[in-house]
N, C-alpha and C positions, 0 to 999 in steps of 0.2 A: 347826711350831707344834704345840702339845699342848693338848687341850681335854677337859673332863669333861662328858659328856652328862648330862642330867637323870636318866637311869636309873642313873648311876654308872659307866658304861663310859668308859674313857679312849680318846679318839680322837687320832690324830696323823697327820701327813703326812710323817714322817721317811723312810720307805721310798719308793723310786721304782722301779717303779710301786707304787701302793697301791690298795686298794679302798675307801678312805674318801672321798677327794676326787674330785669330778667336775668336768669342764670343760663348762659349760653356757652357751650363747650365746642371747640373744634373736634372733628372726628379723631384727630391724632391725640388731642388731650384726653378725650374720653377713653380711647383704646388703650393708652398707657395706664390709665387708672384701672381699667377692667382686667388687665393682665395680672393683677394681684390675686393671690389664691383666696384669701379671706377678705371680704369687703365689709368694712364697718362704716355705718352712716357718718360717724364723727370724723372719719378719715377722708371724706370726699373733699378734694382740694377746691379752692376758689378758682373760678375760671380766669384765664389770662386777662380778659377785658370785662368791665362792667357794662351792661347794656341797659339804657334807659329809653322809654317810649313816652312821647308827649301825646296825650289823648286829644288835645285841642287841634294840633296841626299834623299829627302823625310822623313827626321827625323822630329819627332814631339816633341816639348819641352813644358812641363807644368811648368809654373812659379807660385810660391806662395810667396807672400810678396817680389816681385821683385827679387827672386832667383830661379834658376833652381831646381825644385822639382823632376821631372822625365823626362826621355828621352826615346822615342820609335823609333825603326828603323825597317824597313821591313826585314823580313827573306829572306835569299838567295833563298829559294825554293818557294817564294810567287806564282809563276805561277801555281804550282801544285794545289793550292786551287781553281783555276778558271777553271780547265779542267773538262769536263763532263765525266761521267762514272766512 
């Protein structure tokens, strides 16, 4: 799939491995999978959402059914969260 970020950067998942697409599971999704007695790598389910990261602007896109479901962007004052005191 190929996708244009709001910042203009072209994102795609054509290369494997790539540093655009992340496999993220909710704790519930993963726990349900772990309950199986025998876990085979080929049986690992796809996560509910596809998560893509734009390295240019740091936006995070959640895709559901191949469509953008949610978009997250860093806040302008993100540095204040990392300061001590």
